[in-house]
C-alpha positions as CSV (number, residue, x, y, z in Angstrom):
1,M,-133.0,-6.9,-61.5
2,L,-132.5,-9.1,-58.5
3,Y,-130.1,-7.0,-56.3
4,P,-129.7,-4.4,-55.1
5,Q,-133.1,-2.7,-54.5
6,S,-133.6,1.0,-54.4
7,G,-131.6,2.5,-51.5
8,E,-129.3,-0.5,-51.0
9,T,-125.6,0.2,-51.2
10,G,-122.5,-1.9,-50.8
11,I,-124.1,-4.9,-52.5
12,A,-123.0,-6.3,-55.8
13,V,-124.4,-9.3,-57.6
14,D,-123.1,-11.5,-60.4
15,G,-125.9,-13.4,-62.0
16,T,-123.9,-14.7,-64.9
17,G,-124.2,-18.3,-63.6
18,R,-127.9,-18.3,-64.2
19,G,-129.5,-21.5,-65.2
20,G,-132.5,-22.4,-67.3
21,P,-135.8,-24.1,-66.7
22,H,-136.1,-26.7,-64.1
23,H,-138.6,-29.5,-64.1
24,G,-139.5,-30.7,-60.6
25,T,-142.4,-32.8,-59.6
26,G,-144.9,-29.9,-59.8
27,A,-147.3,-29.4,-62.7
28,S,-145.6,-26.2,-64.0
29,A,-142.1,-25.5,-65.3
30,G,-139.9,-23.2,-63.4
31,R,-136.5,-21.6,-63.6
32,R,-133.4,-21.5,-61.5
33,Q,-130.9,-18.8,-61.2
34,R,-127.5,-18.9,-59.4
35,V,-126.1,-15.6,-58.2
36,S,-123.1,-14.5,-56.2
37,V,-124.0,-11.7,-53.7
38,D,-121.1,-9.6,-52.4
39,Y,-121.8,-7.5,-49.2
40,A,-119.3,-4.7,-48.6
41,P,-118.4,-4.2,-44.9
42,G,-121.6,-3.2,-43.0
43,A,-123.9,-3.6,-46.1
44,A,-127.4,-4.8,-45.7
45,S,-130.4,-5.7,-48.0
46,D,-133.7,-4.1,-47.6
47,P,-136.6,-6.3,-46.4
48,H,-137.7,-8.5,-49.3
49,V,-139.5,-11.6,-50.4
50,H,-138.4,-14.3,-52.8
51,P,-141.5,-15.8,-54.5
52,G,-139.7,-19.1,-54.9
53,S,-137.4,-21.3,-52.8
54,V,-133.9,-20.0,-51.9
55,F,-130.8,-21.9,-51.0
56,A,-127.9,-19.8,-49.7
57,Y,-124.3,-20.7,-49.0
58,V,-121.7,-18.5,-47.3
59,L,-118.5,-18.3,-49.5
60,E,-116.7,-15.9,-47.2
61,G,-117.3,-13.7,-44.2
62,T,-120.3,-13.8,-41.8
63,V,-123.9,-12.8,-42.5
64,I,-126.9,-12.3,-40.3
65,T,-130.3,-13.2,-41.7
66,Q,-133.7,-13.2,-40.2
67,L,-137.0,-14.4,-41.7
68,E,-140.3,-12.9,-40.5
69,G,-141.4,-14.4,-37.1
70,E,-138.0,-16.1,-36.5
71,Q,-134.9,-15.2,-34.5
72,P,-131.9,-13.7,-36.3
73,M,-129.4,-16.4,-37.4
74,T,-125.6,-15.9,-38.0
75,Y,-123.9,-17.9,-40.7
76,T,-120.2,-18.2,-41.4
77,K,-118.1,-19.4,-44.3
78,G,-119.1,-22.9,-45.3
79,Q,-122.6,-22.8,-43.7
80,S,-125.9,-22.7,-45.6
81,W,-129.6,-22.3,-45.2
82,Y,-133.0,-22.7,-47.0
83,E,-135.8,-20.2,-47.2
84,L,-139.4,-21.2,-47.9
85,P,-141.1,-19.4,-50.9
86,K,-142.8,-16.1,-50.0
87,K,-141.3,-16.0,-46.4
88,P,-140.4,-12.4,-45.8
89,H,-136.7,-11.9,-45.4
90,M,-136.5,-9.0,-42.8
91,V,-132.7,-8.9,-42.3
92,S,-129.9,-9.9,-44.5
93,R,-126.6,-8.2,-43.8
94,N,-122.9,-8.5,-43.4
95,A,-122.1,-9.0,-39.8
96,S,-118.7,-7.2,-40.1
97,V,-118.1,-3.5,-40.5
98,T,-114.5,-4.2,-41.6
99,E,-114.6,-7.4,-43.7
100,P,-116.7,-8.3,-46.9
101,A,-119.1,-11.2,-47.0
102,K,-120.0,-13.3,-50.1
103,L,-123.0,-15.6,-50.7
104,L,-123.7,-18.1,-53.4
105,V,-127.5,-18.2,-53.8
106,L,-129.7,-20.6,-55.8
107,L,-133.2,-19.2,-56.5
108,L,-136.0,-21.3,-57.8
109,S,-139.1,-19.7,-59.2
110,Q,-141.8,-19.9,-61.9
111,V,-141.0,-18.6,-65.4
112,G,-141.9,-14.9,-65.5
113,E,-141.9,-14.5,-61.7
114,A,-139.7,-11.9,-60.1
115,L,-136.8,-13.4,-58.1
116,K,-136.9,-10.7,-55.4
117,V,-139.5,-8.1,-54.5
118,P,-139.7,-5.5,-51.7
119,V,-141.7,-6.7,-48.7
120,N,-144.4,-4.0,-49.2
121,A,-144.7,-4.4,-53.0
122,P,-148.1,-5.4,-54.4
123,D,-146.5,-8.6,-55.9
124,S,-144.8,-9.6,-52.6
125,G,-147.5,-12.0,-51.7
126,R,-148.3,-10.2,-48.4
């Protein structure tokens, strides 16, 4: 399961748009998955790591995101960002306590690799 993690509330994910294998320039085949992440007002994800690359696009609302060692960033409808593989994602939350937020996320990973793991999990790469 990609989202939510244990203890996360107010987050819904639709992964029905998931893709299949992708064949980049690397030596091994990977997979891609497209998901829609809905944050209820005030909802936040627990700190986590994505083993592969992440491309996120804000469909509605405003989100605040912070990668380990970086300043928090605020993104609004129409803005996007990229996350390097295995870079801990310390903050991901809806900036509003009254309005929902929605992301379109493309995750790239190796076949058989988890798409999201808690920061302190043994397979988080930390």
